[in-house]
C-alpha positions in Angstrom: 39.8 -10.7 154.3 38.5 -7.1 154.1 38.0 -5.3 157.3 36.4 -2.1 156.0 34.3 -1.1 153.1 36.2 1.4 150.9 34.1 3.9 149.0 35.3 4.1 145.4 34.3 7.4 143.9 33.1 7.6 140.3 34.8 9.8 137.8 32.4 12.8 137.6 31.4 14.3 134.3 32.1 17.7 136.1 35.8 18.2 135.7 37.9 20.8 137.5 41.1 22.3 136.1 43.1 25.5 136.5 41.0 27.3 133.9 37.9 27.0 136.1 36.5 29.6 138.5 35.0 28.3 141.7 32.8 29.7 144.5 32.4 27.6 147.6 29.7 28.2 150.3 28.6 26.3 153.4 30.0 24.6 156.5 33.5 23.8 157.5 34.0 21.2 154.7 33.7 24.0 152.1 36.5 25.8 153.9 38.6 22.6 154.0 38.2 22.0 150.3 38.4 25.7 149.3 41.5 26.5 151.3 43.2 23.4 149.9 42.4 24.4 146.3 43.5 28.0 147.1 46.7 26.7 148.5 47.4 25.1 145.2 46.7 28.4 143.3 43.3 27.6 141.9 40.8 30.4 141.2 38.5 30.0 144.2 36.5 32.2 146.6 35.5 30.6 149.8 32.5 31.6 152.1 32.1 35.3 151.4 29.5 35.4 154.2 31.6 33.2 156.5 30.6 29.6 157.5 27.0 28.8 156.8 25.2 25.6 157.9 21.7 25.1 156.6 20.2 25.2 153.0 18.0 28.2 153.7 20.9 30.4 154.9 23.1 29.4 151.9 20.2 30.0 149.5 19.6 33.4 151.0 23.3 34.3 150.6 23.2 33.4 146.9 20.1 35.5 146.4 21.8 38.4 148.0 24.7 38.0 145.5 22.4 37.8 142.6 20.3 40.8 143.7 23.6 42.7 144.2 22.4 43.9 147.6 24.1 46.9 149.1 24.3 46.7 152.9 23.4 49.8 154.9 23.4 50.7 158.6 19.8 49.4 158.9 21.1 45.9 158.1 23.4 45.9 161.1 22.7 45.7 164.9 25.0 46.4 167.8 25.6 43.9 170.6 28.4 43.7 173.2 30.3 46.5 171.6 30.3 45.0 168.1 28.2 45.5 165.0 26.8 42.3 163.5 24.9 41.1 160.5 22.4 38.3 160.6 23.6 37.3 157.1 27.2 36.9 158.2 29.4 34.8 160.4 30.8 36.6 163.5 34.2 36.9 161.8 32.8 39.8 159.8 31.7 41.6 163.0 33.5 44.9 163.8 33.5 47.7 166.3 33.4 50.3 163.5 30.1 50.4 161.6 31.4 52.2 158.6 34.4 49.9 158.2 32.2 46.8 158.5 29.8 48.1 155.9 32.6 48.7 153.5 34.0 45.2 154.1 30.6 43.6 153.6 29.9 45.5 150.4 33.3 45.0 148.9 33.2 41.3 149.6 29.6 41.0 148.2 30.7 42.7 144.9 33.7 40.4 144.5 31.5 37.3 145.3 28.8 38.4 142.8 31.4 38.7 140.1 32.9 35.3 141.0 29.4 33.7 141.0 28.4 35.0 137.6 31.7 33.9 136.1 32.0 30.6 138.0 32.2 27.2 136.4 31.8 25.4 139.7 29.6 26.2 142.7 30.4 23.9 145.6 27.7 23.8 148.3 28.1 22.1 151.7 25.0 21.5 153.8 25.8 21.0 157.5 22.4 20.7 159.1 18.7 20.9 158.2 18.0 22.9 161.3 17.3 26.6 160.7 16.9 29.7 162.9 14.5 32.5 162.1 13.7 35.8 163.8 10.5 35.7 165.8 9.5 39.2 164.8 9.5 38.6 161.0 10.5 35.0 160.3 13.7 36.1 158.5 16.3 33.3 158.2 19.4 34.1 160.1 22.8 32.7 159.4 24.2 33.4 162.8 22.4 34.3 166.1 25.5 36.1 167.5 24.8 34.9 171.0 21.5 36.9 171.3 18.9 35.5 173.7 17.2 32.3 172.4 13.7 33.9 172.9 14.4 36.1 169.8 14.5 33.1 167.5 12.5 30.1 166.4 14.3 26.9 165.5 12.9 24.2 163.2 14.1 21.4 161.0 13.5 22.0 157.3 11.4 19.5 155.3 12.8 17.8 152.3 10.2 19.3 149.9 11.0 22.8 151.3 14.7 22.4 150.5 14.0 21.0 147.0 11.5 23.7 146.1 13.8 26.6 147.2 16.9 25.2 145.5 15.1 24.2 142.3 13.9 27.8 142.0 17.3 29.2 142.9 19.2 26.8 140.5 16.9 27.8 137.6 17.9 31.4 138.2 21.6 30.6 138.5 21.7 28.5 135.3 19.8 31.2 133.4 22.3 33.9 134.4 25.3 31.6 134.1 24.6 28.6 131.8 28.0 27.0 132.1 27.7 26.7 135.9 27.8 23.3 137.6 26.7 22.8 141.2 28.5 20.2 143.4 26.6 19.4 146.6 28.2 17.8 149.6 26.9 17.0 153.1 29.3 17.8 156.0 30.4 14.7 157.9 30.7 16.9 161.1 28.2 15.6 163.6 25.9 18.1 165.4 25.7 16.2 168.7 23.7 18.9 170.5 20.8 17.6 168.3 21.4 14.1 169.8 22.8 11.3 167.7 19.4 10.4 166.4 18.5 14.0 165.7 21.8 14.4 163.8 21.0 11.4 161.6 17.5 12.7 160.9 19.0 16.1 159.9 21.7 14.5 157.6 19.1 12.2 156.1 16.9 15.2 155.2 19.8 16.9 153.5 20.8 13.7 151.6 17.3 13.0 150.4 16.8 16.6 149.2 20.1 16.6 147.3 19.1 13.3 145.7 15.9 14.8 144.4 17.7 17.9 143.1 20.1 15.8 141.1 17.1 14.5 139.2 16.1 18.0 138.3 19.2 18.9 136.4 22.3 17.2 135.0 24.3 20.3 136.1 23.9 19.2 139.7 26.4 16.7 141.2 27.0 15.1 144.6 30.3 14.3 146.3 30.0 11.8 149.2 32.1 13.5 151.9 29.6 12.4 154.5 29.8 8.8 153.5 33.6 8.8 153.2 34.0 9.6 156.9 31.0 7.8 158.4 31.0 4.7 156.3 34.4 4.3 154.6 36.8 5.4 157.4 34.2 4.6 160.1 36.5 4.8 163.1 37.1 7.2 165.9 40.8 7.4 165.1 39.8 9.4 162.0 38.1 12.1 164.2 39.7 15.0 166.0 39.9 14.9 169.8 36.3 16.4 170.1 35.0 13.3 168.4 32.9 15.5 166.1 35.3 17.0 163.5 37.4 14.9 161.1 41.0 14.5 161.8 43.8 15.9 159.6 44.3 12.4 158.2 40.6 12.1 157.3 40.6 15.5 155.7 43.6 14.5 153.5 41.8 11.2 152.6 38.6 13.0 151.5 40.6 15.6 149.6 42.3 12.7 147.6 38.9 11.2 146.8 37.7 14.6 145.7 40.7 14.9 143.3 40.0 11.3 142.0 36.5 12.3 141.2 36.9 15.8 139.7 40.5 16.2 138.5 41.7 15.0 135.1 45.2 13.6 135.0 46.7 16.8 133.8 45.2 18.7 136.7 46.6 16.2 139.2 50.1 16.6 137.7 49.9 20.4 137.9 48.4 20.2 141.4 51.4 18.2 142.5 53.8 20.7 141.0 51.9 23.5 142.8 52.3 21.7 146.1 56.1 21.9 145.7 55.8 25.6 144.9 53.7 26.2 148.0 56.2 24.4 150.2 58.9 26.6 148.7 56.9 29.7 149.5 56.3 28.5 153.1 60.1 28.1 153.5 61.6 30.7 155.8 65.4 31.0 155.7 67.6 32.0 158.7 69.1 34.7 156.5 66.9 36.3 153.8 69.9 38.1 152.3 72.1 35.0 151.9 73.4 34.0 148.5 71.9 30.5 149.0 68.4 31.9 149.5 68.7 34.1 146.5 69.7 31.1 144.4 66.7 29.2 145.9 64.4 32.0 144.8 65.9 32.3 141.4 65.5 28.5 140.8 61.9 28.7 141.8 61.3 31.7 139.5 62.8 29.8 136.6 60.7 26.7 137.4 57.5 28.7 137.6 58.2 30.5 134.3 58.6 27.1 132.6 55.4 25.9 134.2 53.5 29.0 133.1 54.8 28.6 129.6 53.1 25.2 129.5 50.1 26.1 131.6 49.3 29.8 131.0 46.8 30.2 133.9 46.8 33.5 135.6 46.6 32.1 139.1 50.1 30.7 138.7 51.4 34.3 138.4 50.5 34.9 142.0 53.4 32.8 143.4 55.7 34.1 140.7 55.1 37.6 141.9 55.7 36.6 145.5 59.1 35.0 144.6 60.1 38.0 142.6 59.2 40.4 145.5 61.3 38.4 147.9 64.2 38.4 145.5 64.1 42.2 145.3 
């Protein structure tokens, strides 16, 4: 007897290997996947605006990258001793305005370059609810704890999401014809919207993505939402807040992602990179001991052999780290 319905992911025509450049934007799931890929030395950039939740904020961020916007003092506001940007998560906020502008503009330049050279753009929608400024209806990515009366909150319509993203994807594919977009919907529940409201929001996102997939073959969907809510479907796979996925659930979804997008050669190299990462994480009691020097030398030799067979520049990052430690 089967006591759960396992979701078997299909092998996507979009394939990810170590030669691919990736940009990931969206909610926490983009960070989980992006940091996991980065940990295994893939060429990724994750959330250059910080965590974003709704389709309008993510679309606005991509337009900023394509328009090569330069942030100035007029784009910032001060609140509680910090300068903030309505386009960015609070982790970008700083007490020094000049330092913040420099950070925003440097990150934007790097992200624009990554986007225009990217093979994969992974987008995670978290909610269909969007906040806009009352004074000019500008979409904000973060309210930064300002009074509620300054903003209007509404749920986006399916047609609105499809229209905006169709126009945006046309522009993206024109500037970068090799780009593929992978959409996901975050399985994290927004309980403040109520359970029913959360389902309506997630359904809006799922229906919009389904329509977008019919627009272009360069758009794909990965079922992160269904893997947690329908496949695992048990509170033991949630963290203690009963909202976020547990570490076990995240690992399970990551494996399904690999099954869908990684060819066998990538899986093999990915596994080798996990051993390299564990070696980098190792901290000896005595960094000057002969045993640790041998350990570093062995890993350098192993990496050189790996690079000979897989000449991807990202594998030179851990090699440099090992060499620096040996010195």
